[in-house]
C-alpha positions in Angstrom: 14.2 -23.5 -20.3 11.7 -24.3 -17.6 7.9 -24.0 -18.0 6.8 -20.4 -17.5 5.0 -19.6 -14.2 4.2 -16.6 -12.0 6.8 -15.7 -9.5 5.6 -13.6 -6.5 8.4 -11.4 -5.0 7.8 -10.5 -1.4 9.2 -10.7 2.2 6.2 -11.6 4.3 5.1 -15.3 4.3 2.1 -14.5 6.5 0.4 -12.6 3.7 0.8 -15.2 1.0 -1.6 -18.1 1.8 -4.8 -16.3 0.5 -2.9 -15.6 -2.7 -1.6 -19.1 -3.0 -5.1 -20.4 -2.7 -6.3 -18.1 -5.4 -3.6 -19.1 -7.8 -4.5 -22.8 -7.1 -8.2 -22.2 -7.6 -7.5 -20.5 -11.0 -5.0 -23.2 -12.1 -2.1 -20.7 -12.4 1.3 -22.1 -11.6 3.1 -20.0 -9.0 6.2 -19.9 -6.9 7.4 -17.5 -4.2 10.7 -15.6 -4.3 11.2 -14.6 -0.6 13.6 -11.6 -0.5 14.9 -11.9 3.1 18.2 -13.4 2.0 19.6 -15.4 -0.9 21.5 -14.7 -4.2 21.1 -14.2 -7.9 23.6 -15.1 -10.7 23.9 -11.8 -12.5 25.3 -13.7 -15.6 22.3 -16.1 -15.8 19.0 -15.6 -17.6 16.0 -15.4 -15.3 13.6 -18.2 -15.8 10.6 -17.5 -18.1 7.3 -16.4 -16.8 5.6 -13.4 -15.2 7.1 -11.7 -12.1 4.9 -9.8 -9.6 6.6 -7.6 -7.0 4.6 -7.0 -3.9 7.4 -5.7 -1.7 6.1 -3.7 1.3 7.2 -0.3 2.5 6.9 -1.7 6.1 9.3 -4.7 5.5 11.8 -3.2 7.9 9.3 -3.6 10.8 9.5 -7.3 10.4 13.3 -7.4 10.6 13.8 -7.2 6.9 15.7 -3.9 6.8 17.4 -4.7 3.5 14.6 -6.3 1.5 13.8 -3.1 -0.3 17.4 -3.0 -1.6 17.3 -6.7 -2.5 14.1 -6.0 -4.5 15.7 -3.1 -6.3 18.5 -5.4 -7.4 16.3 -8.3 -8.5 13.8 -6.1 -10.4 16.7 -4.4 -12.2 18.1 -7.8 -13.2 14.7 -9.0 -14.4 13.9 -5.8 -16.4 17.3 -5.8 -18.1 16.7 -9.3 -19.2 13.4 -8.3 -20.7 11.2 -10.3 -18.3 7.6 -9.2 -17.8 7.4 -7.6 -14.3 4.2 -6.4 -12.7 4.9 -3.8 -10.0 8.4 -3.1 -11.4 11.1 -0.7 -10.4 9.0 2.4 -10.9 6.2 1.0 -8.8 8.6 0.0 -6.0 9.9 3.5 -5.7 6.3 4.8 -5.4 5.5 2.2 -2.8 8.3 3.2 -0.5 7.9 7.0 -0.8 4.8 9.0 0.3 6.5 12.1 -1.0 6.5 10.5 -4.5 2.9 9.5 -4.1 1.8 12.9 -3.0 3.6 14.6 -5.9 2.1 12.4 -8.6 -1.4 12.6 -7.1 -1.2 16.4 -6.9 0.2 16.8 -10.4 -2.7 14.6 -11.7 -5.2 17.0 -10.2 -6.3 15.1 -7.0 -7.0 16.9 -3.8 -4.2 15.9 -1.5 -3.4 16.8 2.2 -1.2 19.8 2.7 2.1 18.3 3.5 5.7 19.3 4.4 8.6 16.7 4.2 11.2 17.2 6.8 14.7 15.7 6.4 16.3 14.7 9.7 15.3 15.9 13.1 17.4 19.0 13.7 14.8 21.3 12.1 11.7 19.2 12.9 10.3 21.4 15.7 10.8 24.6 13.7 9.3 23.0 10.6 6.2 22.2 12.7 5.9 25.8 13.9 6.2 27.0 10.3 3.7 24.4 9.1 1.1 25.6 11.7 1.9 29.2 11.5 3.0 29.1 15.1 -0.6 28.2 16.2 -1.8 25.3 18.2 -4.3 23.0 16.5 -4.4 19.4 15.3 -1.8 18.1 12.7 -0.4 14.7 12.1 3.0 13.2 11.4 3.8 10.2 9.1 6.9 8.3 8.0 7.7 8.8 4.3 8.4 5.1 4.0 5.3 4.0 5.8 2.8 1.2 5.7 1.0 -0.1 8.9 0.5 3.5 10.1 4.2 4.0 10.8 4.9 7.2 12.6 1.4 8.5 12.3 0.4 10.5 15.3 -1.9 13.4 16.0 -0.7 16.5 17.9 -3.0 19.2 19.2 -0.2 21.7 20.2 3.3 22.6 19.3 4.4 22.0 22.9 3.0 18.5 22.7 4.9 17.9 19.5 8.2 19.3 20.8 8.0 17.1 23.9 7.4 14.1 21.7 10.4 14.9 19.4 12.6 15.2 22.5 11.3 12.0 24.2 12.4 8.3 23.9 9.0 7.6 22.3 10.0 9.5 19.1 9.9 7.1 16.1 12.8 7.7 13.8 11.8 7.1 10.2 13.8 4.4 8.4 14.7 6.8 5.6 15.0 9.9 7.9 12.0 11.7 6.3 9.1 12.8 8.5 6.0 14.2 7.0 3.9 16.9 8.6 0.4 16.9 7.4 -2.9 18.7 7.9 -5.4 16.9 10.1 -8.5 15.9 8.1 -11.9 15.2 9.7 -14.1 12.7 7.9 -17.7 13.7 7.2 -18.7 10.3 8.5 -16.5 7.9 10.5 -15.0 6.0 7.6 -12.5 6.2 4.8 -12.7 4.4 1.5 -10.1 2.1 -0.2 -10.6 1.4 -3.9 -9.1 -1.8 -5.2 -7.8 -2.2 -8.8 -6.5 -5.3 -10.5 -5.2 -5.3 -14.1 -6.0 -1.6 -14.1 -9.7 -2.3 -13.6 -12.0 -1.6 -10.6 -12.7 -4.6 -8.4 -14.5 -3.1 -5.4 -14.5 -0.3 -2.8 -13.9 -1.0 0.9 -15.5 1.1 3.6 -13.1 1.2 6.6 -14.9 2.2 9.8 -12.9 4.7 11.9 -15.2 5.2 14.8 -12.9 3.4 17.3 -9.9 5.5 16.2 -6.5 4.4 15.0 -4.1 5.4 12.2 -3.4 1.8 11.4 -4.8 0.4 8.2 -4.1 -3.0 6.9 -7.1 -5.2 5.9 -5.3 -8.6 6.2 -5.9 -10.6 9.4 -2.2 -10.9 9.8 -2.0 -7.2 10.3 -3.9 -7.1 13.6 -2.2 -4.5 15.9 -1.1 -5.5 19.4 -3.4 -4.0 22.1 -0.5 -2.1 23.7 0.1 -0.2 20.5 -3.6 0.2 19.9 -3.9 1.9 23.3 -1.2 4.4 22.3 -3.2 5.7 19.3 -4.8 9.1 19.6 -8.6 9.7 19.3 -9.9 11.1 16.1 -7.7 9.1 13.8 -8.6 8.0 10.2 -8.1 4.2 10.1 -9.0 1.0 12.0 -7.6 -2.5 12.0 -9.4 -5.8 12.0 -10.0 -7.7 15.2 -10.8 -4.6 17.3 -14.6 -4.4 16.9 -16.8 -4.0 19.9 -20.2 -5.5 20.4 -22.8 -3.6 18.3 -20.2 -1.7 16.4 -20.2 -1.7 12.6 -17.7 -4.1 11.0 -14.2 -2.6 10.5 -14.2 -3.5 6.8 -17.2 -3.8 4.5 -18.0 -3.4 0.8 -19.0 0.2 -0.1 -21.6 -0.8 -2.8 -22.5 2.7 -4.0 -18.9 3.3 -5.2 -18.8 1.5 -8.6 -16.6 1.5 -11.7 -18.7 4.4 -13.0 -18.0 6.6 -10.0 -16.2 9.8 -11.2 -13.3 9.4 -8.7 -12.9 5.7 -9.6 -12.7 6.7 -13.3 -10.1 9.4 -12.5 -8.1 6.9 -10.4 -8.2 4.3 -13.2 -6.8 6.8 -15.6 -4.1 7.9 -13.1 -3.0 4.3 -12.5 -2.8 3.6 -16.2 -0.7 6.7 -16.8 1.7 5.5 -14.0 1.8 1.9 -15.3 0.4 0.6 -12.1 -1.9 -2.4 -12.6 -2.5 -3.7 -9.0 -3.2 -1.2 -6.2 -5.5 -0.1 -3.5 -6.0 3.7 -3.3 -7.4 5.4 -0.2 -9.5 8.6 0.0 -11.5 10.5 2.6 -14.6 12.7 2.3 -14.2 15.5 4.8 -16.6 17.7 6.8 -15.7 20.7 4.6 -16.7 19.0 1.4 -13.4 17.8 0.1 -12.6 14.4 -1.3 -8.9 13.9 -0.4 -6.8 11.1 -1.9 -3.9 10.3 0.4 -2.4 6.9 -0.1 -1.5 4.4 -2.8 -0.9 0.8 -1.7 0.8 -1.2 -4.5 1.2 -4.4 -2.4 -2.5 -4.4 -1.4 -4.0 -7.0 0.9 -7.6 -8.2 1.1 -9.9 -8.6 4.1 -11.6 -12.0 4.4 -15.0 -10.5 5.5 -15.0 -8.2 2.5 -14.0 -11.0 0.2 -17.0 -13.0 1.4 -19.5 -10.2 0.5 -17.8 -8.6 -2.5 -19.1 -9.1 -6.0 -15.6 -10.2 -7.1 -12.5 -11.6 -5.3 -9.3 -9.5 -5.1 -6.9 -12.5 -5.0 -8.8 -14.4 -7.6 -8.8 -11.3 -9.9 -5.0 -11.1 -9.4 -4.6 -14.8 -10.2 -6.7 -14.5 -13.4 -4.9 -11.3 -14.5 -1.4 -12.7 -14.0 -2.6 -16.0 -15.5 -3.6 -14.1 -18.6 -0.2 -12.5 -18.8 1.4 -15.9 -18.3 -0.6 -17.3 -21.3 1.2 -14.8 -23.4 4.5 -16.1 -22.0 3.6 -19.7 -22.8 2.8 -18.7 -26.4 6.2 -16.9 -26.7 8.0 -19.9 -25.2 6.3 -22.3 -27.6 6.8 -20.2 -30.7 10.4 -21.5 -31.5 9.2 -25.1 -31.2 6.4 -24.4 -33.6 8.8 -23.2 -36.2 11.4 -25.8 -35.7 
C-alpha cells in the first residue's frame, strides 16, 4: 500500500494553486484527481488516505458536463471501500441542488427566500404569474444547479419575463429546473458569506453589492467577462472581483463584527454539523424589512486573496491543517499492522 495522502477531487485546475500552496506550507502530502476524464478499476482498493471532494455545481459551464456524474461514481466507490471522504455523496447532492439546500435550511428554522421550483419550460410563464399573484413587481430566477450566478436575473414585470422565456436569450438550466424567487433588498449594499472549515468558523466576508451583479465567486479566476457583466440588471445581490471603480469600497473584505459567537454563526455551525458538512461557505442577507435571510450553501468554497491578506486566519491553510489532521489518523491506522507484526 502507498503512503496515505490527501486526494482533492475536482474539475477546475484554475482554482487549485492557492490550495496546493497551502498544503505545501502545512507539510501535508496532496495530489489532484481531476474528474474531466479517466477511469477507475472497480475491483481495486482505493489507495489509503483522505479524499476531499470539491466538485462544483457550475462544472458544466467549463465544458465538463459529465463531471458531476463522474464524481458520483468515484465517491460511491470510495465510500463502499470505507475510505474517509470529506464532502461525500450527500454533500455533492446538496451542492448541485438549490432545491435541496432550500429545503434543509427551511426545515432547520432559517429564514429563506420564498421560492417555487419549475420543472421544464411549458408551465414557466404561468408559474411566474401564480408566483406573483398576477401582479407586476420584482422577482428573480435562478438555476437549481447553479454556481457563478447561473440563470439569475431580475424581472420587474410578467410581460418582461414572458418575453425573456420566448427569446433566444433564455438560459436553459442544465437539469431543467428553474427557480422563481422573491426579490430581496439589502438593508445596506452588501451580503455576507460565512466560511467554515472542520465545522468551525474561520471568518465572515462582506461582499459589496453597490455595483450590482448576481455573480458571486471570490476567487480571482472567477472574474466575469465585461460583456456578461453589462447584461446584469441593477439592484442585484452580489459582485465579483476585478470590477471595482475608483473610490468604491473593496468588493470583498473581512466583516470583523461577525464572529464565532454571533447567534447566526452558531446556528449555522449546528446546522452544518447536523448535515455532516465540514467545509462550506454560507451566504446570508440582512434586508430592509428586518429579515436575516440565508440563501446559499457553497460546499466547494473559494477564497479571495485580498480577504486572505486581512483575515485573522487563512481559509486554505485551515483546510490543509484540518485534512492533515484527518490524514494523521490514516497514517496511524496504516502503521498499526506493522506495529503488531
